[in-house]
N, C-alpha and C positions, 0 to 999 in steps of 0.2 A: 842470706839474701844477696843476690848479685847486685853490687852497687850501681852498675850501669842500668839495671832494671828498676831501681828504687823509685819511689814517688818523687823524692827530692831531685833525682837526676832528670826525671820527666818534667818537673816544674822548672828546671834550670836550663833546659835546652835553648841555646841562643837562636834567636830568629824564629822560634816555633810559633809564636803568636797564639797561645792557648786561651781557651775560654772555659770557664767553670760556671755551672748552674748551682746556686745556693738554695737548698731545700730546708725549710723551717718545719721540723716535725710537728710543732704545735698546730700547723695549718694543714697537716696531712690527715684530714678527717674522712676523706673519700678515697678508698683504695683504688677504684676505677680511674679517678682523676690522676692519682699518682702514677698508675700504670701508663696512662696516656702521656703524661709528662716524660716518663722515662723512655718510652718508645720514640717520641718526637725529639728528645735530646739525642738519642742514638742517630736518628736520621739527620739531625743538624750537625753531626760530627763533634759534639761536645767532648772536650778532653777530660774533664773531671767533674764529679759531683761533690760539692761541699755540703755537709749536713751539720746543723746546729742552730741555736737560737738563744736569745737572752733570757727567756722565761720558760724554757722547756722542762717538763718533768722527766724523770728517769723512765717512767712507763711509756710516755709519748715517744721518747727518743728510741727506746729498744724496739717498740712496735714498728716505727718507721724504718729504722736501719735494717731490721730483719727482712722486711718486705722489699726494700730497695735491693738488698743483696741477692734476694731470690729472683729478681726480675731483670737485672742488667749486669753487664760485665764492664761498664764504664768505671774507671778507678774512683773509689769512694774515700773521701778525705773528711775527717771530723774537724769542724770549725767550732770548737766548744765555747759555750757561754758560761759553763760552770763545771765543777769537779765531777758531777754525776754524768756528764755527757762523754762517756768513754765506752768503747766496745771493741772486742776482738774481731767483729765482723767487718770492720773497715780496713782499708789497706794502709792508712796512715792517719796520724792526728797532727794538726798544727798546734804545737805546744805554745800557746799564746802568752806573752807577757805584755800587758798594756803599759808600754813605756811612756806613752803620752800623758798618763795620769799618775796620781800619787796614792792611789788606793792599794794598800798592801795586799788585800785579798786577790786582786787581779794582777799584781806584780809577782806574788809568790804563794799566797794563801791557798788558792784552789789547787795549785800544783802539789803542795804538801798533802792535801786531802786525798788526791788521786794517785799519788806517787807509787805506793806499794802495789796497788791493784794494776796500775798501768805497766809497771816494771815487769810484772809477771805475764803480761799479755804478749802474744805474737803479733805485734803491730809496730810499724815504723813511726818513731817519734821525731818530729821536726821542730827544733827550737825556733820560734818565730817572734820577731820584734813587731808588735802590733801598735800602730799609731792611728788614733782617731783624729780625723780632720773635719773641721766645721763644714757641714753640708747644707747649712741654711735652715735646719730644723733641729729640734731636740730628739735625737735618735734614742731608741730603746737601749742601746749599748751605753750611751752617756748617762741615761737615767738610772739604769740598774747598777752600773759601776760607780756612779756618783763622781764622775770625772768630767773635766771640761775639755772639749776638743781643741786642738791647735788651730788658731785662726788661719784662714786660707791664704792670707798675705804674709804669713810668718815663715817663709821658706828657710830662713836661717835656723829657726828652732827645729823644724822638721829635719834639716840636714844634721844638726848636732845630735839630735835624738837617734837618728838612724846610724850615725857613726858610733855612738855609744852602744847601740844594739850589736853592731858587728864586733866591736871590741869585747863585748860580753860573750861572744861566741854564737850569736844567733845565725841561723842558716838562711833565713828568709826575712824580707821586710814586707809587711802587709799594711798598706795605706787604705783606710776605710772612711768613707764619708757617712756611713751609717745607713740603715734601712730606711727607705723612703726619702732620702736626701733630695733637696731641691737642686743641688749642684754636685757634680762629681769632683773628684780630686783633680786639681789642675795638672795638665800635661807638663807644664813647666816645672812643677814640683817633682815629678818623676825624673825629668832630665837632670835635675840637680843631684840625684842620687845614683846615677848609673856608674859614676866613677868608683863606687864601692865594690863593684863586681859581685854583688849579692842579688839573687833573684828577687824581683819585685812583683807582688800581687796587689791589684787595685780593685776596689769594689765601692758600691754606693752611688745612687743617682745616675746610673748609666741607662739611657733609654733609646739609643739608636746606634746603628752600625758605624756611622761617621765618628761618634765618640769612641767606640771600641777601636777603630782604626787609629785615631789620634793618640790614644793611650798606648797602643802597641808601638806606634811610630816613636813615641817619646821614650820607650824602653821598658814598658811593662811586659813581663813574661806571661802573666796570667791576668785576664780581666774577668771579674766575677759579676754575674747578672742574677738578681734575685726578684725584687718587687715587680719589675717590668714583665717578667714571664708569668708571675702570679696574676697580674692584671690582664695580660694579653699573651696567651700561650703561643699564638701564631707568630710572635716575634722570633720564635725559633726558626721559622722559614727564612726570615731575613738573615739570621745568623748562618743558616745553611748556605745561602747565597754568598755571604761574606767569606765563609770558609772555603767554598768551592772556587771562588775567584783567587784565593791565595795559592791554589794549586795550579793555576793556569800560567 
């Protein structure tokens, strides 16, 4: 693989202000609805599709990823909730270590379960420091992983955890307020981490383009939208306007 064309290189582009749509295979029960989502995502100039979920079965995951791969050329990145969410049909996988928690399954356990199969796949593996931030609700990630999110006002803990992630060799930092969060990750928290010169992905609780702009301004390389588009697919029209204005 040409490193300049790798997914990590695309995620890392300074000033790119990328946006990703998160697709939960468990909710992909209507093929026509998924096709419409992909078409509208392409129109909105979405940069990446992330796929994964906390309670997705292997059957649901394989069905969704095969259909997505057949319908779009948008780069497809696995955002795994467990060891069974891997596939050679994706362009890359975020190899998440939940550093904000202390559950060994999500620090290393799922990685060991999937390691041999993943090692033999033709897929880009991106070591990712995954930090769960309190978003005002109990997210499915917190419940399934049995970990406590970092409080929103504890920027020093986030900073120390992110530094540890970089020293451990992680290529990305992912700050997540969780699915359906009341509050998104604070922009000030992102600013605290830009000195690390590690690409930052932010997701959870993002419901308008002003928030997307603020997170990008703070230093986020990629902003991930999930529930908002599930609830209101026409939000992709707002994203299209936002992306179009970036080009002017």
